[in-house]
TIDOVEX-730074 format. One record per residue (C-alpha): residue number from 0; residue in three letters; z, x, y. Coordinates in steps of 0.05 Angstrom, whole numbers, plus 5000, padded with zeros to 4 digits. Layout:
<atoms>
[NUM; "ala"; [Z; X; Y]];
...
</atoms>
This chain:
<atoms>
[0; "met"; [4253; 1422; 8728]];
[1; "asp"; [4180; 1441; 8722]];
[2; "leu"; [4140; 1504; 8711]];
[3; "lys"; [4078; 1517; 8751]];
[4; "arg"; [4032; 1568; 8720]];
[5; "arg"; [3995; 1617; 8765]];
[6; "thr"; [3932; 1653; 8745]];
[7; "leu"; [3953; 1716; 8782]];
[8; "arg"; [4019; 1752; 8789]];
[9; "his"; [4046; 1726; 8856]];
[10; "val"; [4099; 1761; 8898]];
[11; "asp"; [4127; 1732; 8962]];
[12; "gln"; [4183; 1743; 9012]];
[13; "ile"; [4237; 1707; 8970]];
[14; "glu"; [4220; 1750; 8909]];
[15; "phe"; [4217; 1813; 8951]];
[16; "glu"; [4287; 1799; 8978]];
[17; "his"; [4311; 1789; 8906]];
[18; "phe"; [4280; 1857; 8888]];
[19; "leu"; [4313; 1889; 8949]];
[20; "lys"; [4381; 1865; 8925]];
[21; "tyr"; [4374; 1875; 8849]];
[22; "gly"; [4310; 1915; 8837]];
[23; "glu"; [4341; 1980; 8815]];
[24; "gln"; [4401; 1954; 8776]];
[25; "ala"; [4370; 1893; 8742]];
[26; "tyr"; [4296; 1910; 8736]];
[27; "gly"; [4294; 1986; 8737]];
[28; "leu"; [4249; 1988; 8798]];
[29; "thr"; [4251; 2052; 8839]];
[30; "arg"; [4260; 2051; 8915]];
[31; "gln"; [4188; 2074; 8921]];
[32; "glu"; [4163; 2015; 8879]];
[33; "ile"; [4203; 1966; 8921]];
[34; "gln"; [4175; 1997; 8985]];
[35; "gly"; [4106; 1988; 8954]];
[36; "tyr"; [4119; 1914; 8948]];
[37; "asp"; [4139; 1911; 9021]];
[38; "his"; [4074; 1945; 9040]];
[39; "glu"; [4033; 1898; 8997]];
[40; "leu"; [4066; 1836; 9027]];
[41; "gly"; [4035; 1854; 9094]];
[42; "val"; [4038; 1804; 9151]];
[43; "glu"; [4028; 1745; 9104]];
[44; "arg"; [4093; 1764; 9067]];
[45; "ala"; [4060; 1745; 9002]];
[46; "phe"; [4006; 1773; 8956]];
[47; "asp"; [3971; 1758; 8891]];
[48; "ser"; [3965; 1821; 8850]];
[49; "val"; [3896; 1825; 8819]];
[50; "glu"; [3909; 1896; 8795]];
[51; "his"; [3971; 1875; 8755]];
[52; "ser"; [3947; 1808; 8729]];
[53; "tyr"; [3919; 1797; 8659]];
[54; "ser"; [3890; 1734; 8629]];
[55; "glu"; [3935; 1737; 8568]];
[56; "asp"; [3999; 1738; 8611]];
[57; "phe"; [4037; 1677; 8634]];
[58; "tyr"; [4063; 1675; 8706]];
[59; "tyr"; [4106; 1615; 8722]];
[60; "asp"; [4141; 1590; 8785]];
[61; "ile"; [4205; 1552; 8767]];
[62; "leu"; [4208; 1489; 8810]];
[63; "val"; [4263; 1438; 8820]];
[64; "asp"; [4243; 1379; 8863]];
[65; "asp"; [4183; 1420; 8886]];
[66; "gln"; [4228; 1476; 8910]];
[67; "leu"; [4219; 1547; 8883]];
[68; "val"; [4283; 1569; 8847]];
[69; "gly"; [4257; 1629; 8809]];
[70; "arg"; [4201; 1659; 8767]];
[71; "ile"; [4190; 1672; 8694]];
[72; "leu"; [4138; 1718; 8665]];
[73; "leu"; [4113; 1729; 8594]];
[74; "leu"; [4074; 1794; 8594]];
[75; "lys"; [4031; 1815; 8534]];
[76; "met"; [4052; 1884; 8511]];
[77; "gly"; [4006; 1897; 8452]];
[78; "his"; [4040; 1865; 8392]];
[79; "tyr"; [4093; 1825; 8429]];
[80; "phe"; [4107; 1789; 8495]];
[81; "gln"; [4159; 1814; 8544]];
[82; "leu"; [4200; 1760; 8578]];
[83; "asp"; [4222; 1772; 8650]];
[84; "leu"; [4264; 1721; 8687]];
[85; "met"; [4293; 1715; 8757]];
[86; "ile"; [4332; 1658; 8786]];
[87; "phe"; [4344; 1665; 8861]];
[88; "asp"; [4417; 1670; 8882]];
[89; "ser"; [4425; 1603; 8915]];
[90; "phe"; [4403; 1568; 8850]];
[91; "ser"; [4442; 1611; 8800]];
[92; "gly"; [4492; 1580; 8752]];
[93; "arg"; [4458; 1512; 8746]];
[94; "gly"; [4424; 1521; 8678]];
[95; "tyr"; [4354; 1532; 8707]];
[96; "gly"; [4345; 1599; 8672]];
[97; "thr"; [4363; 1571; 8603]];
[98; "gln"; [4316; 1512; 8613]];
[99; "ala"; [4260; 1555; 8642]];
[100; "val"; [4260; 1602; 8582]];
[101; "gln"; [4257; 1543; 8534]];
[102; "leu"; [4199; 1511; 8573]];
[103; "ala"; [4160; 1576; 8581]];
[104; "leu"; [4164; 1591; 8507]];
[105; "gln"; [4139; 1520; 8491]];
[106; "glu"; [4084; 1517; 8543]];
[107; "ser"; [4057; 1587; 8531]];
[108; "gly"; [4055; 1582; 8455]];
[109; "ala"; [4072; 1656; 8452]];
[110; "leu"; [4118; 1646; 8392]];
[111; "asp"; [4061; 1615; 8352]];
[112; "ile"; [4034; 1685; 8338]];
[113; "tyr"; [4078; 1737; 8372]];
[114; "glu"; [4149; 1762; 8377]];
[115; "val"; [4180; 1754; 8447]];
[116; "arg"; [4226; 1808; 8472]];
[117; "ala"; [4272; 1812; 8533]];
[118; "arg"; [4307; 1874; 8558]];
[119; "val"; [4372; 1869; 8597]];
[120; "leu"; [4391; 1934; 8632]];
[121; "pro"; [4464; 1954; 8623]];
[122; "thr"; [4469; 1962; 8698]];
[123; "ser"; [4446; 1891; 8713]];
[124; "pro"; [4497; 1849; 8752]];
[125; "his"; [4468; 1790; 8713]];
[126; "lys"; [4479; 1820; 8645]];
[127; "glu"; [4528; 1768; 8618]];
[128; "ile"; [4487; 1710; 8646]];
[129; "ala"; [4423; 1738; 8615]];
[130; "tyr"; [4457; 1747; 8548]];
[131; "his"; [4479; 1674; 8550]];
[132; "ile"; [4409; 1649; 8569]];
[133; "leu"; [4376; 1690; 8514]];
[134; "thr"; [4425; 1674; 8458]];
[135; "thr"; [4425; 1600; 8477]];
[136; "asn"; [4349; 1602; 8468]];
[137; "gly"; [4355; 1634; 8399]];
[138; "phe"; [4342; 1707; 8416]];
[139; "val"; [4377; 1758; 8373]];
[140; "gln"; [4404; 1823; 8402]];
[141; "gln"; [4372; 1886; 8374]];
[142; "glu"; [4393; 1956; 8392]];
[143; "his"; [4360; 1959; 8461]];
[144; "tyr"; [4331; 1889; 8472]];
[145; "phe"; [4334; 1816; 8451]];
[146; "ser"; [4280; 1786; 8407]];
[147; "lys"; [4256; 1719; 8382]];
[148; "gly"; [4200; 1702; 8333]];
[149; "arg"; [4159; 1747; 8291]];
[150; "arg"; [4088; 1773; 8298]];
[151; "lys"; [4042; 1738; 8250]];
[152; "arg"; [3997; 1786; 8212]];
[153; "tyr"; [3933; 1762; 8181]];
[154; "ser"; [3888; 1797; 8131]];
[155; "leu"; [3817; 1782; 8115]];
[156; "gln"; [3805; 1767; 8041]];
[157; "arg"; [3740; 1794; 8015]];
[158; "pro"; [3705; 1762; 7955]];
</atoms>
């Protein structure tokens, strides 16, 4: 399995179909937001979102034998990174999510300075799988999210 980093947030037909099926329950997307994705896909059925892409974020395609099996994002949220993961249905249950989280944390270096958090909605049909992936990767469940690492704080010493 490999991760391919993208410079821009990419959405295509396979991800859109995933959002159609799980968007509200698993990701908290409203129907209006999902329809917005459909509009943005246009005739190409894919788009790179310049408006929602930031240089400090990490956007990865998860590839197995050059086939896209899912996506993992690490989004900078001020003093922490938010982890978002999706494994497409036909590739679920093969350990790709667990391995992708491990690789993304290593390749991004996010834990070198920041805490990484992941939120799993109680309505998500993937809740138990997500809990397993996160705890296997060393995340600890807090009240409303999972977290790993700790923000490093530095102070400037003056003579």
